[in-house]
C-alpha positions in Angstrom: -11.8 276.2 185.3 -14.0 275.8 188.3 -12.4 279.2 190.2 -13.3 280.9 186.4 -16.5 280.0 186.0 -17.1 281.3 189.8 -16.2 284.7 189.0 -18.0 284.8 185.8 -21.1 284.3 187.7 -19.8 286.6 190.6 -19.9 289.1 187.5 -22.9 288.4 186.1 -24.6 288.7 189.4 -23.2 291.7 190.8 -25.3 294.0 188.8 -28.6 292.6 190.2 -27.9 292.8 193.4 -26.5 296.3 193.5 -30.0 297.2 191.8 -31.5 295.1 195.0 -29.7 297.5 197.5 -32.4 299.7 199.8 -31.4 303.3 200.1 -31.6 305.3 203.2 -31.5 309.3 203.5 -33.2 311.2 206.4 -31.7 315.1 205.7 -33.7 317.9 205.9 -31.5 320.2 203.9 -29.3 318.1 201.8 -27.6 318.9 198.6 -27.7 317.2 195.1 -24.4 316.7 195.4 -24.5 315.3 198.8 -27.3 313.0 197.9 -25.4 312.0 195.1 -22.6 310.8 197.3 -24.9 309.0 200.0 -26.8 306.6 196.9 -23.2 305.7 195.7 -22.2 305.0 199.5 -24.7 302.7 199.8 -25.3 300.9 196.8 -21.9 300.8 194.8 -23.0 302.4 192.0 -21.0 305.7 190.3 -23.4 308.3 189.4 -21.8 309.8 186.1 -23.2 313.7 185.2 -21.9 317.1 183.4 -20.9 319.6 186.1 -21.4 322.4 184.0 -25.6 321.3 183.5 -26.5 320.4 186.8 -27.1 322.6 190.0 -24.8 320.7 192.6 -25.6 323.3 195.3 -29.7 323.0 195.1 -30.6 322.1 198.9 -33.9 319.9 199.1 -35.2 317.9 202.2 -35.3 314.0 201.3 -36.7 311.3 203.8 -36.3 307.8 202.2 -36.1 304.7 204.5 -35.5 301.2 202.7 -36.1 303.2 199.0 -35.3 301.5 195.9 -33.0 303.3 193.4 -35.5 303.9 191.2 -37.8 305.8 193.9 -34.6 307.7 195.5 -33.3 308.6 192.1 -36.3 309.9 191.1 -37.0 311.7 194.5 -33.3 313.1 194.3 -33.9 314.7 190.6 -37.2 316.1 190.9 -37.7 319.3 189.9 -34.4 319.3 188.4 -35.6 318.4 184.7 -33.2 315.6 184.7 -33.7 311.8 184.8 -31.4 308.6 184.9 -30.6 305.3 183.2 -28.4 302.4 184.6 -25.7 301.7 182.7 -23.7 298.6 184.2 -22.3 299.9 187.1 -23.1 303.8 186.1 -26.1 305.8 186.8 -26.3 308.0 184.0 -27.7 311.6 184.7 -29.4 313.3 181.4 -32.3 315.5 180.4 -35.7 314.5 180.3 -37.4 314.7 176.9 -39.7 317.7 177.1 -43.1 316.6 176.5 -45.4 318.4 174.3 -47.9 321.4 175.6 -51.3 321.7 174.3 -52.3 324.6 173.3 -54.6 326.7 170.7 -53.8 326.2 167.3 -54.1 329.9 166.7 -52.0 331.0 169.5 -49.3 328.5 169.1 -46.4 329.2 167.5 -45.0 326.7 164.7 -42.7 324.1 165.6 -40.4 321.6 164.6 -38.1 318.6 165.3 -34.4 318.8 166.0 -32.5 315.1 165.8 -29.5 313.7 165.4 -26.6 312.0 166.6 -23.8 312.9 169.2 -20.7 310.8 168.3 -17.0 310.6 169.8 -14.8 313.2 167.6 -11.9 311.5 167.2 -13.4 308.0 166.4 -17.0 308.8 164.9 -18.6 306.3 167.8 -21.9 306.6 169.0 -22.1 307.9 172.5 -25.3 306.8 174.3 -26.9 308.5 177.2 -25.3 312.1 176.7 -27.6 315.0 177.3 -28.6 317.3 174.5 -30.7 320.8 174.7 -31.0 324.1 173.7 -28.8 326.5 175.1 -31.9 329.0 175.3 -33.8 327.5 176.7 -32.7 323.9 178.4 -36.4 322.8 179.1 -36.1 321.8 175.6 -33.9 318.5 175.9 -33.5 315.0 175.5 -30.8 312.4 175.7 -29.3 309.8 172.9 -30.4 306.4 173.1 -28.0 303.1 172.3 -27.3 304.3 169.0 -26.3 308.1 170.2 -29.3 309.3 168.2 -31.7 312.2 170.1 -34.6 313.9 169.1 -36.0 317.4 170.3 -39.7 317.8 169.5 -42.1 320.6 169.3 -39.1 323.4 169.2 -40.3 326.6 168.0 -39.6 328.1 164.8 -36.2 330.6 165.2 -32.2 330.2 165.6 -30.8 328.2 168.5 -27.7 327.2 169.6 -27.6 323.4 170.6 -25.8 321.8 173.2 -24.4 318.2 173.9 -22.5 316.5 177.0 -21.5 313.5 178.5 -19.4 312.6 181.0 -16.0 312.3 180.3 -16.2 314.8 177.3 -16.2 318.3 176.9 -19.8 320.1 176.2 -20.3 321.2 172.3 -22.2 323.8 171.5 -23.6 323.8 167.6 -24.2 327.4 166.8 -27.0 329.3 164.5 -28.6 326.0 163.8 -32.0 327.5 162.0 -35.2 325.8 162.8 -38.3 326.3 160.2 -41.8 324.6 159.7 -41.2 322.7 156.8 -37.8 321.0 157.3 -36.9 318.8 160.0 -33.2 319.8 161.5 -30.4 317.2 161.5 -27.3 317.9 163.7 -24.2 315.6 164.2 -22.5 316.8 167.3 -19.0 315.3 167.6 -17.7 315.9 171.4 -13.9 315.9 172.6 -13.1 313.6 175.4 -11.4 315.2 178.0 -8.2 313.8 178.7 -7.8 315.8 182.0 -11.2 315.0 183.3 -11.6 314.5 187.3 -14.8 314.4 188.9 -14.2 318.2 190.4 -12.9 319.3 187.5 -16.1 322.1 186.0 -15.5 322.3 181.9 -17.4 325.0 180.3 -18.9 325.0 177.2 -17.6 326.3 174.2 -18.5 327.2 170.9 -15.9 326.2 167.8 -17.9 327.2 165.0 -14.5 327.6 162.9 -13.4 324.0 163.8 -12.5 321.6 160.9 -14.7 318.2 160.7 -11.6 316.3 160.2 -10.2 315.5 163.8 -6.7 315.3 162.6 -6.5 318.6 161.8 -5.5 320.9 165.2 -4.5 324.2 162.3 -4.3 325.7 159.2 -8.3 325.3 158.3 -11.9 326.1 159.2 -15.3 324.9 158.8 -17.8 325.9 155.8 -20.7 325.8 156.8 -23.7 325.5 153.5 -26.4 327.5 155.8 -23.6 330.4 155.6 -23.6 329.9 151.7 -26.9 330.2 151.3 -27.2 333.4 154.0 -23.8 335.2 153.7 -24.1 338.3 150.8 -21.3 336.9 149.0 -22.0 333.1 149.3 -24.6 332.9 146.2 -25.2 329.5 147.5 -21.2 328.4 146.3 -18.4 327.7 148.4 -15.8 329.0 146.6 -17.7 332.9 146.5 -18.4 332.7 150.5 -14.4 331.5 150.9 -13.6 334.9 149.4 -14.6 336.5 152.8 -12.4 334.7 154.8 -8.6 336.6 155.6 -6.3 335.7 153.1 -8.7 334.7 149.8 -9.4 336.8 147.3 -12.0 336.3 144.9 -12.1 337.4 141.6 -14.6 340.1 140.0 -16.1 338.0 136.9 -15.7 334.1 138.8 -15.5 332.4 141.4 -12.2 331.9 141.1 -9.9 332.3 144.3 -6.2 333.2 145.4 -5.3 332.0 148.8 -2.3 334.1 150.3 -1.0 335.4 146.9 -1.2 331.7 145.0 -2.4 330.4 141.7 -6.3 329.7 141.7 -5.1 326.6 139.9 -3.0 325.7 142.8 -6.3 324.9 144.7 -7.6 321.4 145.3 -11.3 320.2 145.2 -12.1 317.1 147.2 -15.8 315.8 147.4 -16.7 312.3 149.8 -12.8 312.1 150.2 -11.6 311.9 146.9 -10.2 314.5 144.2 -12.3 315.6 141.9 -12.1 317.8 138.7 -12.9 321.1 139.5 -16.9 321.2 140.2 -17.2 324.8 138.8 -19.7 325.3 135.6 -18.0 326.7 132.9 -14.5 325.6 134.9 -11.2 327.2 133.6 -12.6 328.8 130.1 -12.5 332.5 131.6 -9.3 331.7 133.7 -7.8 328.5 135.5 -9.4 327.6 138.7 -12.6 329.3 138.2 -15.8 329.2 136.7 -19.2 330.4 136.8 -21.1 328.9 139.5 -20.6 325.9 141.8 -21.9 322.8 140.7 -22.3 321.9 144.3 -25.7 322.5 145.5 -26.6 323.9 149.2 -29.3 321.5 149.3 -26.5 318.2 148.6 -23.7 319.6 150.9 -23.3 319.1 154.7 -20.4 320.8 156.6 -17.0 321.1 154.8 -13.9 321.7 155.5 -11.5 324.7 153.8 -7.7 324.7 154.5 -5.3 327.8 153.2 -2.2 326.4 154.3 0.0 323.5 156.0 -2.6 321.3 155.8 -2.5 317.7 157.4 -0.8 315.0 155.5 -3.9 313.3 154.3 -4.0 316.2 151.7 -1.3 316.1 148.7 -1.7 316.9 145.2 -2.4 320.8 146.2 0.0 324.1 147.1 -2.3 326.4 148.1 -5.4 325.2 149.7 -8.2 322.8 149.4 -11.9 322.1 149.9 -12.5 319.1 151.5 -16.6 318.6 150.5 -18.8 316.5 151.9 -22.4 315.1 150.6 -24.9 314.9 153.3 -27.3 311.9 154.4 -31.3 312.6 153.4 -33.8 312.4 155.9 -34.6 308.7 157.0 -37.7 309.4 158.8 -40.0 311.7 156.4 -40.2 312.9 152.9 -38.9 316.2 152.3 -38.7 318.2 149.0 -37.5 321.7 147.8 -38.5 323.7 144.7 -36.9 326.7 143.5 -37.2 329.2 140.2 -35.4 332.2 139.6 -33.1 334.2 137.2 -30.6 331.6 137.3 -33.4 328.8 136.3 -35.3 326.3 138.6 -33.5 323.8 141.3 -35.4 321.0 142.5 -34.8 318.5 145.9 -36.0 315.9 147.4 -34.9 313.5 150.2 -36.8 310.6 152.2 -36.2 307.3 153.5 -35.6 304.3 151.6 -36.3 302.0 154.5 -37.2 303.7 157.8 -36.6 300.9 159.8 -33.4 300.3 158.1 -32.2 303.8 158.6 -31.7 303.6 155.0 -32.1 306.7 152.9 -31.9 309.0 149.6 -30.9 312.7 148.8 -31.2 314.0 145.1 -31.2 317.9 143.5 -31.4 318.8 139.6 -30.6 322.5 138.6 -31.1 323.3 135.2 -30.0 327.3 134.3 -29.4 330.0 131.9 -27.8 333.2 132.4 -29.7 334.9 129.5 -32.6 336.4 132.0 -30.0 337.1 134.5 -27.3 339.1 132.0 -30.1 340.4 129.9 -28.9 338.6 127.0 -25.4 339.4 127.2 -24.5 335.8 128.1 -25.8 332.5 127.0 -24.4 330.0 129.3 -27.0 326.9 129.8 -26.0 324.6 132.2 -27.7 321.6 134.3 -26.5 319.4 137.2 -27.4 316.3 139.0 -26.5 315.2 142.4 -27.3 312.4 144.2 -26.2 310.2 147.8 -28.3 306.9 148.7 -27.5 305.8 152.2 -27.4 302.3 153.7 -27.1 301.7 157.1 -26.2 297.7 158.1 -26.1 296.3 161.3 -23.0 294.4 161.4 -21.4 295.1 158.1 -20.8 298.8 158.3 -22.7 302.0 156.4 -22.4 301.8 152.9 -23.3 304.6 150.3 -23.6 305.6 146.8 -22.7 309.1 145.5 -23.1 311.0 142.5 -22.4 314.5 141.1 -22.9 315.3 137.2 -22.8 318.8 135.3 -23.2 319.8 131.7 -22.5 323.3 130.0 -23.0 324.4 127.2 -22.2 327.8 125.1 -22.8 329.1 121.5 -21.5 332.6 120.4 -22.2 334.0 116.8 -20.4 336.5 114.8 -22.0 340.0 115.0 -23.2 341.5 111.4 -20.2 342.4 109.0 -20.9 346.2 109.6 -20.1 345.6 113.2 -17.0 344.2 113.5 -14.6 346.1 115.3 -12.7 343.4 117.3 -11.8 339.8 116.3 -14.1 338.7 119.0 -17.0 340.6 116.9 -15.9 338.0 114.3 -16.0 335.0 115.8 -18.0 331.9 116.2 -17.7 329.3 118.7 -19.0 326.2 121.1 -17.9 325.5 124.2 -18.9 321.8 125.7 -17.9 320.8 129.0 -19.3 317.3 130.8 -17.9 316.5 134.0 -19.2 313.2 136.6 -17.8 312.4 140.0 -19.4 309.5 141.8 -18.6 305.9 143.6 -19.1 303.9 146.8 -18.3 304.3 150.0 -17.7 301.7 153.0 -17.4 302.7 156.5 -16.9 299.5 158.9 -16.8 299.9 162.9 -14.0 297.5 164.0 -14.7 298.4 167.4 -15.2 301.2 169.5 -11.6 303.0 168.8 -11.3 302.1 165.1 -12.8 302.0 162.0 -12.1 301.1 158.4 -13.4 303.6 155.1 -13.2 302.7 151.8 -14.2 303.6 148.4 -14.1 302.5 145.0 -15.0 306.1 142.9 -14.6 307.4 139.1 -14.2 310.9 137.7 -15.1 312.1 134.5 -14.5 315.2 132.5 -14.5 316.0 128.9 -13.9 319.4 127.3 -14.7 320.5 123.8 -13.7 324.4 122.6 -13.8 325.5 118.8 -13.5 328.7 117.6 -13.7 330.0 113.8 -12.9 333.2 112.6 -15.0 335.1 109.6 -12.7 336.9 106.7 -13.9 338.9 104.0 -13.9 335.6 101.8 -13.7 332.9 104.5 -14.1 330.9 107.8 -10.8 330.2 109.2 -10.5 327.5 112.2 -8.8 328.8 114.7 -9.1 326.7 117.8 -9.8 322.8 118.5 -9.3 321.9 121.7 -10.3 318.3 123.1 -9.6 317.1 126.6 -11.5 314.1 127.7 -10.3 312.1 130.7 -11.5 309.0 133.0 -9.9 308.8 136.5 -10.4 305.3 138.6 -9.8 306.1 142.3 -9.3 303.7 145.1 -9.1 305.2 148.6 -9.1 303.5 152.1 -7.7 304.5 155.4 -7.6 303.1 158.6 -8.8 305.4 161.5 -7.8 304.3 165.3 -7.4 305.7 168.7 -4.6 304.0 170.8 -5.7 306.1 173.9 -7.8 309.0 174.7 -4.4 311.4 174.0 -3.4 309.8 170.6 -5.2 309.1 167.6 -3.7 307.9 164.5 -4.9 308.1 160.4 -3.2 306.3 158.2 -4.5 305.6 154.2 -3.7 305.0 150.9 -5.1 306.2 147.3 -4.5 304.6 143.7 -5.5 306.7 140.9 -5.6 305.3 137.7 -5.7 308.2 134.9 -7.3 307.1 131.3 -6.7 310.7 129.2 -7.3 311.6 125.2 -5.8 315.2 124.3 -5.6 317.0 121.4 -5.0 320.8 121.7 -5.1 322.4 118.4 -4.7 326.2 117.9 -3.7 329.1 116.1 -0.4 331.0 117.7 -1.7 334.2 115.3 -5.4 334.8 115.9 -5.0 338.4 114.5 -3.8 337.1 111.3 -6.2 334.4 110.7 -3.4 332.1 110.7 -4.5 328.1 110.5 -4.4 325.9 114.0 -1.4 324.3 115.1 -0.6 321.3 117.0 0.0 322.4 120.5 -0.6 319.3 122.8 -1.3 315.7 122.0 -1.5 312.6 123.8 -3.4 309.7 125.1 -2.5 306.5 127.2 -2.7 305.5 131.1 -0.9 306.7 134.1 -1.1 305.9 137.6 -1.0 308.1 140.9 0.1 306.4 144.2 -0.1 308.5 147.4 0.2 307.1 150.9 0.0 309.0 154.2 -0.1 308.5 158.3 -0.8 311.2 160.7 -1.0 311.3 164.2 -3.1 313.7 166.6 -0.9 313.7 170.4 -2.0 315.3 173.8 1.6 315.7 175.2 0.3 317.1 178.0 -3.5 319.0 179.2 -2.2 322.0 176.9 -0.3 320.9 174.4 -1.0 319.1 171.6 0.9 318.1 168.5 -0.1 316.4 164.8 2.8 314.6 163.1 2.2 313.2 159.9 4.2 312.4 156.7 3.0 312.0 153.1 4.2 310.3 149.9 3.0 310.4 145.9 4.6 308.8 143.0 3.4 309.6 139.3 4.1 306.7 137.0 3.6 309.1 133.8 7.7 310.4 134.4 8.2 308.6 137.8 7.8 311.8 139.7 8.3 311.0 143.2 7.8 313.1 146.3 8.1 312.5 150.5 6.5 315.3 152.4 6.5 315.7 156.7 3.8 317.7 158.0 4.2 319.0 161.3 2.0 321.3 164.0 2.1 322.0 167.2 -0.6 323.5 169.2 -0.5 325.1 173.4 -3.3 325.8 175.2 -2.7 329.2 176.8 -5.7 329.0 178.8 -8.9 327.9 178.3 -9.8 331.2 175.8 -6.2 331.2 174.3 -4.8 328.9 171.8 -1.4 329.3 169.9 -0.3 327.2 167.2 2.5 326.3 164.8 2.6 324.7 161.8 5.2 323.4 159.1 4.4 321.3 155.9 6.2 320.4 152.5 3.8 320.1 149.7 3.9 319.1 146.1 1.4 319.3 142.8 1.3 317.7 139.7 1.0 320.1 136.4 -2.1 319.2 134.2 -2.0 316.4 132.0 -2.0 318.4 128.8 1.1 320.5 130.3 3.3 317.3 130.0 2.3 316.6 126.3 3.4 320.1 125.0 6.1 319.9 121.9 8.3 322.3 120.1 10.8 322.1 117.6 13.7 324.3 118.7 17.2 324.4 116.8 16.3 321.5 114.9 15.7 319.4 118.3 12.5 318.4 119.4 11.9 319.2 123.2 8.9 318.5 125.7 7.6 319.1 129.1 7.0 314.9 129.4 9.7 314.8 132.3 8.5 318.2 134.6 9.1 317.7 137.6 6.7 318.1 140.5 6.2 321.9 141.8 6.8 322.6 145.5 6.4 324.6 148.4 7.3 325.1 152.1 4.4 326.3 154.1 5.1 328.0 157.6 2.0 329.0 159.8 1.5 330.6 162.9 -2.1 331.2 164.5 -3.0 333.1 167.6 -6.7 332.5 168.8 -8.8 333.9 171.4 -12.1 333.4 172.2 -13.2 337.1 173.4 -16.3 335.9 174.7 -18.7 332.7 173.4 -19.9 334.7 170.8 -17.2 336.9 169.8 -13.4 334.8 168.4 -10.6 336.5 167.2 -8.0 334.7 165.3 -4.5 336.1 164.1 -2.1 334.4 161.3 1.3 335.4 160.1 2.6 332.7 157.5 5.4 332.5 155.3 5.6 330.1 151.9 8.7 329.1 149.9 7.5 327.7 146.3 10.6 326.2 144.4 10.2 323.7 141.1 8.0 325.9 139.7 7.7 325.3 136.0 9.0 328.2 134.2 10.4 329.0 130.4 13.9 329.6 130.1 15.2 333.1 129.8 11.8 334.4 130.3 9.9 336.1 132.6 6.9 333.4 132.3 5.8 331.2 135.1 3.1 328.8 136.1 2.1 330.5 138.8 0.5 333.8 137.0 -0.8 331.4 134.2 -4.2 331.6 133.7 -5.1 330.7 129.8 -6.9 327.9 128.9 -3.8 326.2 127.4 0.0 325.9 127.0 2.0 326.1 124.1 5.3 326.9 125.8 8.6 324.2 127.0 9.3 324.5 130.5 11.7 323.8 132.7 11.8 323.3 136.9 13.8 326.2 137.9 11.6 328.9 139.0 10.6 330.0 142.5 8.3 331.8 144.4 7.2 333.1 147.9 4.5 334.5 149.6 4.1 336.4 153.1 1.7 338.0 155.1 -0.5 338.6 157.9 -4.3 337.5 158.4 -6.8 338.8 160.7 -10.1 337.5 161.3 -12.8 338.9 163.9 -16.0 336.9 163.9 -19.2 338.0 165.7 -21.3 334.9 165.8 -25.1 335.3 165.5 -26.4 336.6 168.8 -30.1 338.1 168.9 -30.2 337.7 165.2 -27.3 340.0 164.4 -23.8 338.9 163.4 -20.5 340.4 161.7 -17.3 339.3 160.6 -14.2 341.4 159.4 -11.2 339.9 157.9 -7.9 341.8 157.0 -4.7 341.0 155.2 -1.4 342.1 154.7 0.4 340.2 152.2 3.3 340.3 149.9 3.7 337.6 146.4 6.8 337.6 144.9 8.0 335.2 142.2 11.3 334.2 139.9 11.1 333.5 136.3 13.2 331.7 133.8 15.6 334.8 133.6 16.0 334.6 137.4 14.6 338.0 137.7 12.4 338.1 140.9 9.0 340.4 139.8 5.8 340.8 141.8 3.2 338.1 140.7 -0.2 338.8 138.8 -2.0 338.3 142.5 -0.1 340.6 144.5 -2.6 342.6 145.6 -0.6 343.9 148.9 -3.9 344.0 151.1 -7.3 342.5 151.4 -10.4 343.9 153.7 -13.9 342.4 154.0 -16.6 343.8 156.1 -19.5 341.3 156.4 -22.6 341.5 158.4 -26.3 340.6 158.8 -29.7 341.0 160.7 -32.8 338.4 161.2 -35.7 339.2 162.7 -38.6 337.1 163.6 -42.0 338.7 162.2 -45.4 338.4 161.7 -48.3 337.7 164.7 -46.6 335.0 166.2 -42.9 335.8 165.6 -42.6 333.2 163.0 -41.8 334.2 159.8 -38.2 335.4 158.8 -36.7 338.5 157.1 -33.2 338.6 156.7 -30.6 341.8 155.5 -27.0 340.6 154.9 -24.5 342.7 153.2 -20.4 342.4 152.4 -18.3 345.7 151.7 -14.6 344.4 150.4 -11.8 346.7 149.6 -8.6 345.0 147.6 -5.4 346.5 146.3 -4.9 346.0 142.6 -3.7 343.0 141.1 -0.7 343.4 138.7 -0.7 343.1 135.3 1.7 343.1 132.1 1.6 346.4 130.1 0.7 346.2 126.0 3.8 346.0 123.5 2.3 348.7 121.2 4.6 347.7 118.4 3.8 343.7 118.0 0.2 344.3 119.3 -0.3 346.7 115.9 2.2 344.1 113.7 0.0 340.9 114.9 -3.8 342.8 114.8 -4.0 341.3 118.8 -3.0 342.2 122.1 0.6 341.1 122.8 2.2 342.3 126.1 5.5 342.9 126.9 6.9 340.2 128.6 10.1 341.6 129.9 8.3 343.9 132.2 5.9 341.3 133.5 3.4 342.2 136.2 5.2 345.5 136.8 1.9 347.4 136.1 -1.2 348.0 138.5 -4.7 348.0 138.4 -6.5 350.9 140.6 -8.0 349.4 143.9 -11.5 348.3 144.1 -13.9 348.6 146.4 -17.3 346.8 145.9 -20.2 344.9 147.8 -22.5 342.2 147.6 -26.2 342.4 149.5 -29.1 339.8 149.6 -32.4 340.1 151.4 -34.9 337.6 151.7 -37.9 336.7 153.4 -39.1 333.4 154.7 -42.7 332.6 155.3 -43.5 329.6 157.7 -46.4 327.6 157.5 -48.0 324.4 159.2 -46.3 321.9 156.5 -44.8 324.3 154.2 -42.3 327.3 154.1 -41.8 330.2 150.9 -38.9 331.9 150.6 -38.4 335.0 148.2 -35.3 336.4 148.0 -33.0 338.6 146.2 -28.9 338.3 145.8 -26.7 340.7 143.9 -23.0 340.5 143.7 -20.8 343.2 142.6 -23.1 345.7 143.4 -20.4 348.6 143.6 -19.0 348.2 140.1 -15.9 350.0 141.0 -13.7 346.8 140.3 -10.8 348.5 139.4 -9.6 346.1 136.2 -10.0 346.8 132.8 -8.6 344.9 129.9 -7.2 345.9 126.5 -8.7 345.1 123.3 -7.2 345.6 119.6 -9.8 347.5 117.2 -9.3 346.3 113.8 -11.0 349.4 112.1 -9.2 351.9 113.5 -5.9 349.5 114.3 -5.9 351.3 117.4 -5.2 349.9 121.5 -8.7 350.2 123.4 -8.8 350.2 127.2 -12.1 349.1 128.2 -13.2 348.5 132.0 -14.3 345.3 133.9 -17.9 345.2 134.9 -18.9 342.0 136.9 -22.4 342.5 138.2 -24.3 339.1 139.3 -28.1 339.6 140.4 -30.3 336.7 141.2 -34.1 337.0 142.0 -35.7 333.7 143.1 -38.6 332.0 144.9 -38.2 328.7 147.2 -41.0 326.7 148.7 -40.1 323.9 151.0 -42.8 321.1 151.7 
């Protein structure tokens, strides 16, 4: 016991004794590196610094005799722009904070504060004493405090790269950060521990703009920037529309539905705050499964998020093609900030600020009310609104709590035209669409230690759809559709994130979802003949979906990294079960190039109403109740080449094999091609599909105000229906090409206002369609397709474009932004549709159109 106390006393007194040691250096031509070595030798301290930031060969004259550490360090660092802090036995070298300059207000460019946090990318642990600066002018810099926070004051308005560095970690650059006068900039900077760190190794900073937020993903995805969703010509403040410019992603003309590598849009999953949510799009699925009019996820609310296009990690299940993993950002916990927008699409209000400055809690809220009647010249009368919020409550010992929510309401009513104008069935229809969705939850994140944290959430989602369609005839009104669908899901989600060593990180979690639903689908099978409705699908009750996963990322050596994982899911409605391995291997060929190979088995449940479709065939009652999970093998190869700091090339060949896909027996029908709002067929899991191709991306990050991105894809998509015949899928377009570019100019007397012009030109091969069965169409007075020749015809290729223009005026505490955004300006969609003219009894071919404009004014204050 006496020996233990003795050594404890030594450990407590060692640091003060070292601090009292004196330093003597007499040298008229000593380098910075040599001075550090002398101080380490004479004091017993180690000096930590990033060699990429310091000029170690810098010579100076030192004359120190029995000087204190403080005096010696100040003399050594004089004129370098760096300062020091002592932590334990280490002297940490970091950038000095820039002091504000006193200048004439009339000639001073407007400034703003950049603040944020630097964290370990694997554990989210804050990193203290990290250096943070503006790459273009390192004199604007700071160092993080004991909680990892930094603040850089008086940064002139403009666009910058933010550089963060710390000894033992790879330097990270966050690119294209926009600084305006009216809103503080908050940046979270995750940095990677350098597993091959040696004192003499020089690590150059890297821009990894497309790197996913989730550290478990080493390939198969990219980050989605909400700033880009607002800036890119095709973004339209919508992450789904933004992704249509990515390689391998085909957008739709009239909706924001996307087809990833030839897969159906309905195979894509949306997640928010770690849970699966209903498609967060206004008027979702009405004009085609998986799409809608405009996202309810406002760019005011969403932080940087992830998008996956194949072979994604084990954390993600119940998806066959891709995943949007979205995150709500935290509000400003230091000052109040607001924004108001008015335009053709309606109004948008946002507010954020501190709840308690001392405790660091904050709120963030956004509300939108919109009508499309102005933007479409009364051709559409869609009214919608949405509300989103997040409350964040950090605590000193109990972790961080947050409460979040998202809700949207959609309304549409249609009236029949005057009887003398009736030509088609749609002319004499009246109806209404009422859609409501809500998601929200309580999230708790608790750090067990520096290497481990637990994140848990209890959430709920709600959706209600009610669609009614009536048809007028000469003497009566016939109800032809009454579809009701309401669903409550209660979701518990939790995972443990642990860093076993700098080379090994693991994430293990579980999700339990209780599904509560009430479905009632009544639809006429013969609209054109004014037949009454029939029961298509009906059911109510409760079911449970359980999933669990474990995934590890292991650095096998300095250049080879693997991701190994497994996920399982179980569905109690029909006892479906699946175990799915996921594996990826990434080889760093050299500092600029890498090659990654990935494989994953994926599965997906069907829409709930599909399971409750029943039919009597040959006197026997058949049902879809026991449909199995659809499954897919994903294989992907990714070649990455950082040609220079701002130019990036990515090449991604892939192959996907789908099986256990629901199809109709002895028919060409498959859910791979299905896009209608309801299903009235009995299905079996004997269908198959395959997608293969190559995606190429060449991206120039913004430099001197200019950026561009060129993406191209060559691919093939085929399926096998219930008749065992292989055919082209509906979305087999063959090729995609996107040319995206933009330029920003700093204008005005002090170069503090921003003029931005952005454009996108895209070419797509024609999608496939099924020819019309003329005889049956004439008999049923409606368009009926010849399913024996499914998708044998092809639309013409499309050439189209998007354009956006904005002008931002920065004032001292207010910014004004005027913008014009137009989607599909080319109007050459290559698409057409058919309608039956009841007046002439002829089948008519009509061209598809889809131009969507928005003119808006926004004020930030």
